[in-house]
C-alpha positions in Angstrom: -47.0 -32.3 -1.2 -49.6 -34.8 -0.1 -48.8 -35.5 3.8 -50.5 -35.1 6.6 -49.7 -31.6 8.2 -50.7 -31.6 12.3 -49.3 -30.1 14.8 -46.7 -32.5 15.5 -45.6 -32.8 12.2 -45.8 -29.0 11.1 -45.6 -28.0 7.4 -41.9 -26.5 6.2 -42.1 -23.9 3.8 -39.0 -22.2 2.4 -39.8 -19.2 0.3 -35.8 -18.3 -2.1 -34.8 -15.7 -4.1 -31.7 -13.8 -5.0 -31.0 -11.8 -2.1 -33.9 -12.2 0.5 -34.5 -8.8 0.8 -37.6 -8.3 -1.6 -39.5 -11.1 -3.3 -38.8 -14.1 -0.4 -39.2 -11.8 2.9 -42.4 -10.5 1.3 -43.5 -14.2 0.5 -42.6 -15.5 4.0 -44.0 -12.4 5.7 -47.7 -12.6 3.4 -47.8 -16.2 4.2 -47.3 -16.2 7.9 -50.0 -13.4 7.7 -52.6 -15.6 6.0 -51.9 -18.5 8.2 -52.1 -16.5 11.5 -55.4 -15.2 10.2 -56.6 -18.6 9.8 -55.4 -19.6 13.2 -53.1 -22.2 11.7 -49.9 -20.9 13.2 -49.0 -24.2 14.9 -49.5 -26.4 11.8 -46.4 -24.6 9.3 -43.1 -23.5 9.8 -42.4 -20.5 7.4 -39.2 -19.2 6.4 -36.7 -17.3 3.6 -34.0 -17.6 1.6 -31.6 -16.3 -0.9 -29.6 -18.0 -3.6 -26.8 -15.5 -2.9 -24.8 -14.0 0.0 -25.3 -10.4 -1.0 -27.2 -9.1 2.0 -26.7 -11.7 5.3 -28.7 -10.2 8.2 -30.3 -7.6 6.4 -34.1 -6.9 7.0 -36.2 -7.0 3.8 -36.1 -3.8 2.0 -37.5 -0.9 2.7 -39.9 -0.5 -0.1 -41.3 -4.1 0.4 -41.8 -3.2 4.2 -43.6 0.0 3.2 -46.2 -2.0 0.9 -46.4 -4.9 3.5 -47.1 -2.2 6.4 -49.8 -0.8 3.9 -51.1 -4.0 3.5 -51.3 -4.9 7.1 -48.4 -7.6 6.9 -44.9 -7.2 8.7 -41.9 -8.5 7.1 -39.6 -9.7 10.3 -37.1 -11.8 8.2 -33.2 -11.4 8.3 -31.7 -12.3 5.3 -29.6 -15.4 5.2 -28.4 -18.1 2.2 -30.2 -21.0 0.8 -28.1 -23.8 2.3 -27.8 -27.3 1.0 -29.2 -28.5 4.0 -32.4 -26.7 3.2 -32.8 -29.4 0.7 -33.8 -31.8 3.2 -34.9 -29.6 6.2 -38.1 -28.5 4.2 -41.1 -29.8 2.9 -41.9 -27.1 0.4 -39.1 -25.0 -1.5 -40.8 -22.4 -3.9 -38.4 -20.0 -5.8 -39.8 -16.9 -7.2 -38.2 -17.1 -10.6 -36.6 -19.4 -12.9 -32.8 -18.3 -12.5 -33.6 -19.0 -8.5 -35.4 -22.1 -9.4 -32.1 -23.4 -11.9 -30.0 -22.2 -8.8 -31.5 -24.1 -6.2 -32.0 -27.3 -8.5 -28.2 -27.0 -9.1 -27.4 -27.4 -5.2 -29.9 -30.6 -5.4 -27.9 -33.7 -5.8 -30.3 -36.2 -4.4 -33.5 -36.8 -6.9 -35.3 -37.5 -4.2 -35.8 -33.8 -3.2 -36.9 -32.8 -6.9 -40.5 -32.9 -6.3 -40.5 -30.7 -3.0 -38.5 -27.7 -5.3 -41.0 -25.8 -7.0 -42.0 -21.8 -8.4 -44.0 -19.8 -6.0 -46.2 -18.9 -9.3 -47.3 -22.5 -10.1 -49.9 -22.1 -7.3 -51.1 -18.6 -9.2 -54.3 -18.6 -10.7 -52.5 -15.8 -13.1 -49.6 -17.6 -13.6 -48.0 -15.4 -16.4 -44.5 -16.9 -17.1 -44.5 -18.2 -13.4 -42.2 -15.5 -12.1 -42.4 -13.4 -9.6 -40.5 -9.7 -10.8 -37.9 -8.8 -9.3 -38.7 -5.4 -7.9 -35.5 -4.2 -6.6 -34.7 -1.5 -9.3 -38.5 -0.2 -10.2 -40.5 1.9 -8.3 -43.2 1.4 -5.5 -45.6 0.5 -8.3 -43.2 -2.8 -8.9 -43.3 -3.6 -5.4 -47.4 -3.5 -4.7 -47.3 -5.6 -7.8 -45.1 -8.2 -6.5 -47.3 -7.9 -2.9 -50.0 -8.4 -5.0 -48.4 -11.9 -7.0 -47.2 -13.0 -3.9 -50.6 -12.6 -1.5 -52.6 -14.3 -4.7 -50.3 -17.3 -5.0 -50.3 -18.0 -1.6 -53.7 -18.0 -0.6 -53.7 -20.5 -3.2 -51.3 -22.8 -1.9 -52.5 -22.3 1.8 -56.0 -23.0 0.5 -54.7 -26.8 -1.2 -52.1 -27.3 2.2 -54.9 -26.7 4.5 -57.0 -29.9 2.9 -54.1 -31.8 4.2 -54.2 -30.7 8.0 -55.5 -33.0 10.6 -56.8 -31.7 14.0 -56.3 -33.9 16.4 -58.8 -32.6 18.2 -56.7 -31.0 21.0 -56.9 -26.9 20.2 
């Protein structure tokens, strides 16, 4: 994770869950929102994907969108499947839980990519079991909890990455 982040070399992050309709689009939206608030948009490329193909092309789950909207965050992503090429493309690949981490690592035939595959909650000051729980079959409280966990983890991640930004003075 230690690399110079510049406008010419933006840091590429992909958030990954199972279907790419609840947790990972929430993480993508929250992280983008935090980046925008700090006026760091030019320094990051943010995406999300799912390890399954269940929901390709669909927007984020309506409950995820509702909670995010209440928090002032927009979820713009459309579900896509995480591909082997993403291992090379992204600087950091953040799985939402242990099962998706295992699925990503299964795709990784090249150990050179291993260091960039992590759990999002490795950055959470309150990591619990390091998994972002799947809210899909739960009620609204589950979606709110997921949002809160993702926001807390994303804030800590962005604080860490912001230290690696090198501004060329051409803002």
